[in-house]
C-alpha positions as CSV (number, residue, x, y, z in Angstrom):
1,M,142.6,-130.7,-85.5
2,K,141.0,-133.9,-85.3
3,K,138.5,-134.5,-88.1
4,L,135.2,-136.7,-87.7
5,L,135.4,-137.7,-91.3
6,A,139.0,-139.2,-90.5
7,M,137.5,-141.1,-87.6
8,L,134.9,-142.7,-89.9
9,L,137.6,-144.4,-91.9
10,C,138.1,-146.8,-88.7
11,L,134.6,-147.9,-87.2
12,S,136.0,-149.5,-84.3
13,T,137.8,-146.1,-83.5
14,V,134.6,-144.0,-83.8
15,L,132.5,-146.7,-81.6
16,G,135.0,-146.5,-78.9
17,L,135.1,-142.8,-79.0
18,F,131.4,-142.2,-78.9
19,A,131.2,-144.8,-75.8
20,S,134.0,-143.1,-73.8
21,C,134.3,-139.4,-74.6
22,G,134.8,-137.6,-71.4
23,S,135.2,-140.7,-69.5
24,P,138.8,-141.7,-70.5
25,A,138.9,-144.0,-67.3
26,T,136.1,-146.1,-68.4
27,E,136.1,-148.9,-70.8
28,P,134.3,-148.6,-73.9
29,A,130.7,-150.0,-74.4
30,P,130.5,-153.4,-76.0
31,A,130.2,-153.6,-79.7
32,S,126.5,-154.9,-79.5
33,S,125.6,-151.8,-77.6
34,A,127.3,-149.4,-79.8
35,P,125.8,-147.8,-83.1
36,E,126.6,-149.7,-86.1
37,E,127.2,-146.6,-88.3
38,V,127.7,-142.9,-87.9
39,S,126.4,-140.7,-90.6
40,V,127.9,-137.3,-90.8
41,E,126.1,-135.0,-93.5
42,E,127.5,-132.6,-95.5
43,P,126.8,-128.9,-94.2
44,P,124.5,-127.0,-96.4
45,E,125.9,-124.1,-98.1
46,N,125.0,-121.4,-95.5
47,E,125.8,-123.5,-92.4
48,A,128.9,-121.3,-91.4
49,E,127.1,-118.0,-91.6
50,A,126.6,-116.3,-88.1
51,T,123.0,-115.6,-87.0
52,D,121.5,-112.1,-86.9
53,V,124.0,-110.1,-84.7
54,P,125.0,-106.5,-84.6
55,E,127.1,-105.2,-87.2
56,I,130.9,-105.5,-86.3
57,E,133.5,-102.9,-86.6
58,D,136.9,-104.7,-85.9
59,S,139.9,-102.8,-84.8
60,E,143.2,-103.5,-86.9
61,E,144.4,-105.9,-84.3
62,E,140.9,-107.6,-84.0
63,A,140.8,-108.0,-87.8
64,E,144.0,-109.6,-87.5
65,E,142.9,-112.2,-84.8
66,A,139.8,-112.8,-86.8
67,S,141.6,-113.4,-90.2
68,A,143.8,-115.9,-88.4
69,V,140.6,-117.9,-87.2
70,E,138.8,-117.5,-90.5
71,E,141.5,-119.5,-92.0
72,T,139.9,-122.6,-90.4
73,E,138.7,-125.3,-92.9
74,E,135.3,-125.9,-93.5
75,A,133.1,-127.6,-91.0
76,E,132.6,-131.5,-91.4
77,F,129.3,-132.1,-90.1
78,D,126.3,-129.6,-90.0
79,I,126.8,-127.5,-86.9
80,Y,123.2,-126.8,-86.7
81,G,122.4,-130.3,-86.5
82,P,121.8,-133.0,-86.3
83,I,125.7,-133.6,-86.1
84,S,125.4,-137.4,-86.0
85,D,122.5,-139.9,-86.7
86,E,123.6,-141.7,-83.4
87,T,123.3,-139.6,-80.2
88,I,126.9,-138.5,-78.9
89,T,127.2,-137.9,-75.2
90,L,129.8,-135.4,-73.7
91,T,130.4,-135.1,-70.0
92,Y,130.1,-131.9,-68.1
93,W,131.5,-130.6,-64.9
94,K,129.1,-128.1,-63.8
95,L,128.7,-126.1,-60.5
96,W,125.6,-126.1,-58.5
97,P,124.5,-124.0,-55.5
98,P,122.8,-125.2,-52.6
99,F,119.7,-123.3,-53.2
100,L,119.2,-125.4,-56.4
101,E,119.4,-128.8,-54.5
102,G,116.3,-130.9,-55.5
103,F,116.5,-129.5,-59.0
104,D,118.3,-131.4,-61.7
105,P,120.2,-129.3,-64.4
106,M,119.5,-132.2,-67.0
107,D,115.7,-131.0,-66.9
108,A,116.5,-127.5,-67.9
109,S,115.3,-126.6,-71.4
110,L,118.7,-125.4,-72.8
111,F,120.1,-128.8,-72.6
112,S,116.7,-130.4,-73.9
113,T,116.9,-127.8,-76.9
114,L,120.5,-128.6,-77.8
115,Y,120.0,-132.3,-77.7
116,D,116.9,-132.1,-79.9
117,A,118.7,-129.9,-82.5
118,L,122.0,-131.6,-82.5
119,N,121.7,-135.2,-81.2
120,V,124.2,-134.5,-78.5
121,K,123.5,-134.9,-74.9
122,V,125.5,-133.9,-71.8
123,D,126.1,-136.4,-68.8
124,V,126.4,-133.5,-65.9
125,T,128.4,-134.1,-63.0
126,T,127.2,-131.3,-60.5
127,I,129.7,-130.0,-58.0
128,G,128.5,-127.9,-54.9
129,T,130.0,-124.4,-55.1
130,D,130.8,-124.9,-51.5
131,S,133.6,-127.4,-52.3
132,A,134.3,-126.4,-56.1
133,D,138.0,-125.5,-55.5
134,T,138.7,-128.6,-53.8
135,K,137.1,-131.0,-56.1
136,F,138.5,-129.1,-59.0
137,N,142.1,-129.5,-57.7
138,L,141.5,-133.2,-57.4
139,M,140.1,-133.5,-60.8
140,V,143.2,-131.8,-62.3
141,A,145.4,-133.7,-59.9
142,S,143.8,-136.9,-61.3
143,G,144.0,-136.0,-64.9
144,D,140.3,-137.4,-65.1
145,Y,138.8,-134.1,-66.5
146,L,135.5,-134.1,-67.9
147,D,134.8,-133.2,-71.6
148,I,133.4,-129.5,-70.6
149,I,134.4,-127.7,-67.7
150,E,132.5,-124.9,-65.9
151,N,134.6,-121.7,-64.7
152,A,137.8,-123.5,-65.3
153,G,139.8,-120.5,-66.0
154,S,138.7,-118.9,-62.7
155,N,139.6,-122.4,-60.6
156,Y,142.9,-123.1,-62.3
157,S,146.0,-121.7,-60.6
158,G,147.6,-119.2,-63.1
159,G,144.0,-118.9,-65.2
160,G,142.5,-120.3,-68.3
161,F,145.6,-119.6,-70.6
162,K,148.0,-121.5,-68.1
163,A,145.8,-124.5,-68.3
164,I,146.1,-124.3,-72.1
165,Q,150.0,-124.4,-71.7
166,D,149.6,-127.1,-69.0
167,E,147.6,-129.4,-71.6
168,V,144.4,-129.3,-69.2
169,L,142.5,-127.1,-71.4
170,I,142.2,-127.0,-75.4
171,D,143.0,-123.9,-77.1
172,M,139.2,-123.1,-78.5
173,M,140.5,-120.5,-81.0
174,P,141.2,-122.6,-83.8
175,Y,137.6,-123.8,-83.7
176,M,135.9,-120.6,-83.6
177,A,135.2,-119.4,-87.3
178,T,134.2,-123.1,-88.3
179,Y,132.5,-124.6,-85.1
180,A,131.3,-121.4,-83.4
181,P,130.5,-118.8,-85.9
182,D,127.6,-117.4,-84.0
183,Y,129.5,-116.8,-80.9
184,W,132.5,-115.7,-82.7
185,A,130.9,-112.8,-84.4
186,L,128.9,-111.7,-81.0
187,L,132.4,-111.8,-79.3
188,Q,133.9,-109.6,-81.9
189,S,131.1,-107.2,-81.8
190,D,132.3,-106.5,-78.1
191,P,135.9,-105.0,-78.2
192,V,136.0,-105.6,-74.3
193,A,134.9,-109.1,-74.4
194,M,137.3,-109.7,-77.1
195,K,140.3,-108.5,-75.5
196,T,139.3,-110.3,-72.4
197,M,138.5,-113.8,-73.8
198,V,141.3,-113.9,-76.4
199,S,145.0,-113.4,-75.4
200,D,148.0,-114.2,-77.7
201,N,145.5,-115.4,-80.4
202,Q,144.5,-118.2,-77.6
203,M,140.9,-118.6,-76.3
204,A,140.4,-120.8,-73.1
205,E,136.9,-120.1,-72.3
206,M,133.4,-119.4,-74.0
207,V,131.3,-116.9,-72.0
208,S,127.7,-115.9,-71.9
209,L,126.9,-112.8,-73.8
210,Y,124.1,-110.7,-73.6
211,D,122.3,-109.5,-76.6
212,Q,122.5,-105.9,-76.0
213,E,126.0,-104.0,-75.9
214,P,126.8,-102.2,-73.8
215,C,125.0,-104.4,-71.2
216,P,123.1,-102.5,-68.8
217,M,122.7,-105.6,-66.8
218,S,126.5,-104.9,-65.7
219,G,125.2,-102.5,-63.0
220,Q,123.6,-105.2,-60.6
221,S,125.8,-104.7,-57.7
222,G,126.2,-101.8,-55.2
223,L,124.9,-100.4,-51.9
224,W,121.5,-101.5,-50.4
225,I,119.9,-100.0,-47.4
226,R,116.8,-100.6,-45.0
227,Q,114.2,-98.4,-46.7
228,D,111.8,-99.4,-44.1
229,W,113.9,-98.2,-41.5
230,L,114.1,-94.9,-43.6
231,N,110.3,-94.5,-43.6
232,E,110.0,-95.2,-40.0
233,Q,112.4,-92.5,-38.9
234,N,111.4,-90.0,-41.5
235,L,115.0,-90.0,-42.9
236,D,115.5,-88.8,-46.6
237,T,117.6,-91.2,-48.9
238,P,121.5,-90.7,-48.0
239,S,123.4,-89.5,-50.7
240,T,126.7,-88.0,-49.4
241,L,129.0,-89.5,-46.8
242,E,128.0,-87.1,-44.1
243,D,124.4,-88.3,-44.8
244,I,125.5,-91.9,-44.4
245,E,127.1,-91.4,-41.2
246,K,124.0,-89.7,-39.7
247,V,122.0,-92.6,-40.9
248,L,124.3,-95.4,-39.6
249,Q,124.1,-93.6,-36.2
250,V,120.1,-93.8,-36.2
251,F,120.2,-97.4,-37.2
252,K,122.6,-98.0,-34.4
253,D,120.8,-96.3,-31.7
254,E,117.2,-97.1,-32.8
255,Y,117.5,-100.6,-34.0
256,G,120.4,-101.8,-32.0
257,C,122.6,-102.8,-35.0
258,S,125.9,-104.4,-34.0
259,D,127.1,-104.0,-37.6
260,A,125.1,-100.9,-39.0
261,F,127.3,-101.4,-42.1
262,A,128.1,-104.8,-42.9
263,A,131.9,-104.7,-43.2
264,R,133.6,-107.5,-44.4
265,E,137.1,-109.4,-43.9
266,T,138.3,-107.7,-47.2
267,C,138.0,-104.4,-45.3
268,D,136.4,-102.7,-48.5
269,M,134.5,-99.7,-47.3
270,P,131.7,-98.2,-49.6
271,F,133.3,-94.6,-49.4
272,H,137.0,-95.3,-50.9
273,H,135.9,-93.5,-54.3
274,V,135.1,-90.2,-52.1
275,F,138.9,-90.0,-51.5
276,G,140.1,-91.5,-54.6
277,A,141.4,-94.3,-52.5
278,Y,141.4,-97.5,-55.1
279,E,143.5,-100.8,-54.9
280,W,144.0,-100.3,-58.5
281,S,143.0,-97.3,-60.9
282,L,144.0,-95.6,-63.7
283,D,145.6,-92.0,-64.2
284,G,145.3,-91.7,-67.8
285,D,147.0,-94.5,-69.4
286,K,149.2,-95.1,-66.1
287,V,148.3,-98.0,-63.8
288,V,148.2,-96.9,-60.1
289,Y,148.5,-99.1,-57.1
290,G,146.7,-97.2,-54.6
291,Y,148.6,-98.4,-51.3
292,T,151.9,-97.4,-52.8
293,D,151.1,-94.7,-55.3
294,T,148.3,-92.7,-53.6
295,K,149.5,-92.8,-50.1
296,D,147.8,-89.6,-48.7
297,A,144.4,-90.6,-50.3
298,M,144.6,-94.0,-48.9
299,K,145.3,-92.6,-45.3
300,E,142.4,-90.6,-45.4
301,Y,140.3,-93.5,-46.5
302,L,141.6,-95.9,-43.6
303,K,141.2,-92.8,-41.0
304,T,137.5,-92.6,-42.0
305,A,137.0,-96.3,-41.7
306,H,138.7,-96.4,-38.3
307,K,136.3,-93.5,-37.1
308,W,133.4,-95.7,-38.3
309,F,134.7,-98.7,-36.1
310,E,135.2,-96.4,-33.2
311,E,131.8,-95.0,-33.6
312,G,130.5,-98.5,-33.4
313,Y,128.9,-98.5,-37.0
314,F,130.5,-102.1,-37.4
315,S,132.1,-104.5,-34.9
316,S,135.3,-106.4,-34.8
317,G,133.5,-109.4,-36.4
318,F,134.4,-107.8,-39.6
319,I,137.8,-109.2,-39.3
320,T,136.7,-112.6,-40.3
321,A,133.2,-111.7,-41.8
322,N,132.2,-113.4,-45.1
323,D,129.0,-114.5,-47.0
324,T,129.5,-118.0,-45.6
325,T,130.4,-117.1,-42.0
326,M,127.9,-114.1,-42.0
327,P,125.4,-114.0,-44.7
328,K,124.3,-110.5,-45.3
329,S,120.8,-111.5,-45.9
330,G,120.7,-113.3,-42.5
331,M,122.1,-109.9,-41.0
332,V,119.5,-108.0,-42.3
333,V,116.8,-110.1,-41.3
334,N,118.2,-110.3,-37.6
335,Q,118.3,-106.8,-37.7
336,S,122.3,-106.7,-37.5
337,T,122.8,-104.4,-40.4
338,G,120.9,-101.7,-42.3
339,L,123.6,-100.9,-45.0
340,F,125.3,-103.3,-47.0
341,D,127.0,-104.0,-50.5
342,A,125.5,-106.9,-52.3
343,D,124.3,-107.9,-55.8
344,I,120.5,-107.8,-56.9
345,L,119.8,-111.2,-55.5
346,I,120.1,-110.1,-52.0
347,V,116.6,-108.8,-52.7
348,S,115.2,-112.4,-53.3
349,E,117.0,-113.6,-50.6
350,V,115.7,-111.4,-47.9
351,N,112.1,-111.5,-49.5
352,V,112.3,-115.4,-48.8
353,L,113.4,-115.0,-45.2
354,N,111.2,-112.0,-44.4
355,P,108.9,-110.4,-47.0
356,D,107.9,-107.8,-44.7
357,I,111.4,-106.1,-45.0
358,E,111.9,-103.5,-47.3
359,I,115.3,-102.7,-48.9
360,S,116.2,-100.5,-51.8
361,A,119.3,-99.6,-53.8
362,L,121.4,-96.6,-53.2
363,A,123.3,-94.5,-55.4
364,P,127.1,-94.3,-55.0
365,I,128.2,-92.4,-51.8
366,T,130.0,-89.0,-52.8
367,K,131.2,-86.0,-50.9
368,N,128.6,-83.6,-52.4
369,A,125.1,-84.6,-53.4
370,D,125.6,-83.6,-56.9
371,D,129.1,-85.0,-57.4
372,Q,129.5,-87.3,-60.3
373,V,131.7,-90.6,-60.6
374,P,133.0,-92.2,-63.8
375,Y,131.1,-94.6,-65.7
376,G,132.9,-98.2,-65.3
377,W,133.7,-100.5,-68.1
378,T,130.8,-102.3,-69.8
379,S,130.5,-105.4,-71.8
380,R,128.1,-107.7,-73.2
381,M,129.7,-110.5,-71.0
382,N,128.0,-112.3,-68.0
383,S,131.3,-113.5,-66.6
384,S,129.6,-116.0,-64.3
385,N,128.8,-118.3,-67.1
386,K,132.0,-119.8,-68.8
387,A,132.8,-123.1,-70.2
388,S,136.0,-124.6,-71.5
389,V,137.0,-127.8,-73.5
390,S,139.3,-130.2,-71.8
391,T,142.0,-131.9,-73.5
392,N,140.4,-135.2,-72.7
393,C,137.6,-134.7,-74.7
394,E,138.4,-136.7,-78.1
395,I,135.8,-134.8,-80.2
396,P,136.3,-131.0,-79.3
397,E,134.7,-130.0,-82.6
398,V,131.5,-131.3,-81.5
399,A,132.0,-129.8,-77.9
400,V,132.7,-126.3,-79.4
401,A,129.7,-126.7,-81.8
402,Y,127.6,-127.7,-79.0
403,I,128.6,-124.7,-76.8
404,N,128.0,-122.5,-80.1
405,Y,124.4,-123.5,-80.4
406,A,123.2,-121.9,-77.4
407,F,124.3,-118.5,-79.3
408,T,122.3,-119.1,-82.3
409,E,118.9,-117.6,-83.5
410,Q,117.3,-121.1,-83.5
411,A,118.0,-121.5,-79.8
412,F,117.5,-118.2,-78.7
413,M,113.7,-118.4,-77.3
414,A,114.3,-121.8,-75.8
415,V,117.4,-121.0,-73.9
416,N,116.3,-117.8,-72.5
417,W,112.3,-118.4,-72.1
418,G,112.1,-122.1,-72.0
419,T,109.0,-124.1,-73.0
420,E,106.0,-122.4,-74.3
421,G,102.8,-123.0,-71.9
422,E,105.0,-124.3,-69.1
423,T,107.6,-121.3,-68.4
424,Y,106.1,-118.8,-70.6
425,T,103.2,-117.7,-72.7
426,M,103.0,-115.0,-75.7
427,E,101.1,-112.1,-75.0
428,N,100.7,-109.3,-77.6
429,G,103.5,-111.1,-79.5
430,E,106.0,-110.9,-76.6
431,P,107.2,-113.6,-74.2
432,V,106.0,-113.5,-70.5
433,F,107.0,-115.7,-67.7
434,T,104.3,-117.8,-66.1
435,D,103.6,-118.0,-62.4
436,L,105.7,-121.2,-62.3
437,M,108.6,-118.7,-62.9
438,L,107.5,-115.6,-61.2
439,N,105.4,-117.2,-58.3
440,N,107.3,-120.4,-57.8
441,P,106.5,-121.7,-54.2
442,N,110.4,-123.3,-53.9
443,L,112.5,-120.5,-55.5
444,P,112.5,-116.6,-55.9
445,A,111.7,-115.6,-59.6
446,S,115.4,-114.6,-60.0
447,F,116.4,-118.0,-59.4
448,T,113.8,-119.9,-61.4
449,P,115.6,-119.7,-65.0
450,L,118.6,-121.3,-63.4
451,A,116.4,-124.2,-62.3
452,Y,114.2,-124.6,-65.2
453,I,115.9,-123.0,-68.4
454,S,119.6,-122.3,-68.6
455,P,121.2,-123.6,-65.6
456,G,124.7,-121.4,-65.9
457,F,125.7,-122.6,-69.1
458,P,127.1,-120.2,-71.7
459,F,124.3,-118.9,-73.9
460,L,123.2,-115.6,-75.8
461,K,121.1,-113.9,-72.8
462,S,118.0,-111.8,-73.5
463,Y,118.3,-108.6,-71.4
464,D,114.6,-108.4,-71.7
465,M,114.6,-111.9,-70.1
466,A,117.1,-110.8,-67.3
467,L,114.6,-108.1,-66.4
468,A,111.8,-110.1,-66.3
469,S,112.9,-112.8,-63.9
470,Y,113.6,-109.8,-61.5
471,N,109.9,-109.2,-60.4
472,H,110.4,-107.4,-57.0
473,P,110.0,-103.5,-57.8
474,A,113.3,-103.0,-55.7
475,Q,115.3,-105.2,-58.3
476,K,113.7,-103.4,-61.3
477,A,114.6,-100.1,-59.7
478,C,118.2,-100.7,-58.9
479,F,119.9,-100.6,-62.4
480,D,118.8,-96.8,-62.8
481,I,119.4,-96.2,-59.1
482,F,123.4,-97.5,-59.7
483,A,123.7,-95.7,-62.6
484,S,122.3,-92.3,-61.3
485,K,125.5,-90.6,-60.2
486,T,127.8,-91.8,-63.1
487,D,129.0,-89.8,-65.9
488,K,130.2,-91.4,-69.2
489,S,132.1,-88.4,-70.2
490,L,134.5,-88.5,-67.4
491,P,137.6,-90.5,-68.0
492,K,137.5,-94.0,-66.7
493,I,139.8,-94.3,-63.5
494,D,138.7,-97.8,-62.6
495,F,141.2,-100.7,-63.6
496,P,139.7,-103.1,-65.9
497,K,140.9,-106.0,-63.5
498,D,137.9,-108.3,-64.5
499,F,138.6,-107.8,-68.4
500,V,142.5,-107.8,-69.0
501,S,144.2,-111.1,-69.9
502,F,147.6,-112.1,-68.6
503,T,150.2,-114.3,-70.6
504,T,151.4,-117.6,-69.0
505,E,154.3,-116.2,-67.8
506,E,152.6,-113.0,-66.0
507,S,150.2,-115.6,-64.6
508,E,152.9,-117.5,-63.0
509,T,154.4,-114.4,-61.5
510,I,151.2,-113.2,-60.2
511,A,150.6,-116.6,-58.8
512,Q,154.0,-116.6,-57.0
513,Y,153.5,-113.1,-55.4
514,Q,149.9,-112.2,-55.2
515,S,148.4,-114.3,-52.6
516,D,150.9,-113.4,-50.0
517,I,150.5,-109.7,-50.8
518,D,146.5,-110.1,-50.5
519,T,146.9,-111.9,-47.1
520,Y,149.3,-109.0,-45.8
521,V,147.2,-106.2,-47.1
522,T,144.2,-107.5,-45.5
523,E,145.6,-108.3,-42.3
524,S,147.2,-104.9,-42.3
525,L,144.1,-103.1,-43.1
526,A,142.2,-104.6,-40.5
527,K,144.8,-103.5,-38.2
528,F,144.6,-99.9,-39.3
529,I,140.7,-99.9,-39.1
530,T,140.7,-101.3,-35.6
531,G,143.5,-99.2,-34.4
532,D,146.2,-101.8,-33.7
533,L,148.3,-99.9,-36.3
534,D,148.4,-96.2,-36.4
535,V,147.7,-94.8,-40.0
536,D,150.2,-91.6,-39.3
537,K,152.8,-93.8,-37.7
538,D,152.7,-97.2,-39.5
539,Y,151.8,-96.6,-43.0
540,D,155.2,-96.1,-44.4
541,A,156.3,-99.3,-42.9
542,F,153.4,-101.0,-44.6
543,V,154.2,-99.4,-48.0
544,S,158.0,-100.6,-47.4
545,Q,156.8,-104.2,-46.7
546,L,154.8,-104.3,-49.9
547,E,157.6,-103.2,-52.0
548,A,159.7,-105.9,-50.4
549,M,157.0,-108.3,-51.4
550,N,157.2,-107.5,-55.2
551,A,154.2,-105.3,-55.3
552,G,156.1,-103.3,-57.6
553,E,156.6,-106.1,-60.1
554,I,152.6,-106.9,-60.1
555,K,152.1,-103.5,-60.9
556,N,154.6,-103.6,-63.9
557,I,152.7,-106.9,-64.9
558,Y,149.3,-104.9,-64.6
559,Q,150.6,-102.0,-66.7
560,T,151.8,-104.4,-69.5
561,A,148.4,-106.0,-69.4
562,Y,146.8,-103.0,-69.8
563,D,148.9,-101.7,-72.4
564,R,148.1,-104.8,-74.5
565,F,144.3,-104.7,-73.7
566,M,144.2,-101.1,-75.0
567,A,146.4,-101.5,-77.8
C-alpha cells in the first residue's frame, strides 16, 4: 500500500502527485502553482471507529474475511478530515442520464459536503448513459482511466474482479478497515451484500447501502396497469392469469391497443412463475437452468405466450422493442399499451407526459387468486450506485476514504437531504423536502435528489428519504402491492444472479459462451412465440443446440458460484 507519509519525504513527488492524480497524460502543474507543503495530521484515537451501525453477527467465513482486513495498518491521515491542508483533486468518470441535462453533478450537495469535510474535490467527467459502453471501452483501451469510475464492474468484460486481474481496478479490500471503516461495518452487517461485493477476499467496487436491512426498497419493479381504464370499464383489479387475459382483451377492443401488454425483445412475459418457467432458479440447493431442466414448464409458458400473440395482446414489434426504440412511457401516453413491466420511475415519466393518466401497481399474477409466491432475495444494496478506484490513481487511500465519508454519520443528513432551507426544512424534528424537491418545474420529485443532492455516487441511503422523494400516491403504494402475494416462509426459488460473484476464470468462461447463448435463446423464444417454431415439434432441437453451445458448463459455473455464495 502506498503511504502518504512516505510521499512527504520527497516534496517534489507530492507536488506532482496532487497536480496530476487521475490525469496521468497531463504534465504536473508548475512548482509556483503547487502547494509548498502538505500537512498530514495524526489521526485522533477514535478515528478508525465506525459510525453507529447495526450490530454485526458474522458467519465464520465472514469473520475470516474481516480478520484479514483488520490487520491493515493504522491510517496515516484523519479519514474524517481534513485529509490535507492543501486541496487534493480526484478525477471521476460519471454516468449522467439525458433527463438530467442542464444539471451539473458538481453542484450536488454530496460533493460539497465531502469537500468541506476532507478538503478533497472531484473533477467530474460526465458520460451520457446512451454511450456509456462505447466510451468505457475506449477509456480502457487507451489506458487513461480516471481515479474513480462509476459502475466499472458492470461495464468491464468479465466483471470487476477480472478488471482487478487485468490491473484496471485496484483491489479495495486491503483498504477497508483502515480507510473505509464505516462502509466496511455496514457491508458486513448484510450477509448478501458481503457475499456479493467480496469474492476470493477481493473487492472491486463500493456500493450504496440503505440504512435498513433487509431493504424494502428492493421491491421497486413489477407490473403496472392503466387504472383509469379499469375504472372506466368497471373492471376489478386483475389477480389471476385468467383475469389478466380478460382485461387485455378489453384494452385491445375498447382502446385499440396494438400492444395491450408491452412485450419486449427479451421475450420475458409476466406469467412465467405461474408455470414455474424460470430461466435460472433453485430446487433446494441445486441450480436449475429452465430451458433444459424444466422443459415441460417452459413449453406451457411458451404456448401461453404464443396464445397471447395470436390473440393480438401484443404485436410482432416486440422482437425489436426496448426502452430506447419503444419507451414504455411513450406507449402508455399514446394508448399503445395498458399493462407493462417497469420500475417505480415509470409513474414520474408518465406523469410528466400526461398528468391525467392514472397507473397503478399490480401484485404478481398467479394461477389462483390466493396463491402466494416465494419472497425474493433482499439486501441493503442499491446496486445502481457503485464506484471503483482505478490503478491510475496514485493515492488510492484518499480515494477510498473519500467514498467512505459518504457512509458516515457526519455526512448522513447532507448526502440524503441536502441543504437545510434549500432542499429540506425541519418539521417536528424530522426533515421534509421543500417545493424545490417535490414540485420542481423541471424534474419529477423522484429525480430531484439525483440533481441536487446525491448524483449516483455511493452513499448510505436513507429509506425515509427515498420514500419522501416518491411523492405520487401510486409510487408510495407500490411497495406493499408488489409484496402483497409474497410469502417469506416459502423456500427461495429464484437464483440470486444479481448477488453471486464469479472468479476470474469463471467470468472468462461466461464471457466466452454466454453472449452467443443469450442471442440464440432470444431469437428462438421469439420464433416460438410468433409460431415460426412449433413448441411441440422444435423444442427438443432447441435444447440440443443449447447443450452444444456449452449451456451445461455455464450451469456448472452458476452452481459453483451459488455453493460458494451460500457457504
